[in-house]
C-alpha positions, 0 to 999 in steps of 0.5 A: 500499500502507498503511504498516505499523500497529500489531498489537496481540496480546492472548495469555497464552500466551507460546509462542502469543505467540512463534510468532505474533511469528515468524510476522509477522516473516517479512513485517517486521511483528514490530517493530509488534506490541504484545503484552498477556498479557490483556483488562485490558491490551488495552483499558488500550492501546486507551484510553491507560490505564496503563502505555500513557498516552503511547503514540502516538496511534491505533488498530492495524492490527488486534486479535488476541485469544485467547478464553481470557485471565485478568482479563477474556476475549476476548469481554468485550474485543470486547463493549467494543471494539464499544461505544466510539466511537472503537474500533468499526471495529477490526478484530478477528480471534479467534486462539484454540484454542477450538472451541466453538460459543457462542463463535463464535456469541458472537463474530460477534453482536459484531461479530468481523471472522474466527474463526481458530481456531489449528492445531495444526500449527507450520506450519499456524499460522505460515502461519495468522497470516502471512496474518492479518497480511498481509490486516489489517496491509498490505492492508485499507482502514479508514476514519479516525477523527476 
């Protein structure tokens, strides 16, 4: 089994952040979550800028990304990640309330690994996030980044 790596959560809704952390904590992943509230902060984390300039080197196990965020939305982040040589293999999961077909098509065209619509039901949301965390943070094997 892989050693636990960081999960980067880019989500501007504090309630969804809290629910996501709660769901992941059931598998002791919560202490490995970095939560940012918009796409600019997500890119700062991934590219070691701003308050993340001195963070530990290495990509997170997965980027959980909301679409509708201020300053830089999730689709713009996905596009920037896929254009960056050091980030292009980073698993990105859209965890969003958007059911819009153009968003889905755009995300897959840009190379998203999964597109998960947030369930409205609390229990279903918790279960969905747990499964995402287990797969991407523990089970998924990634190539090493040079």
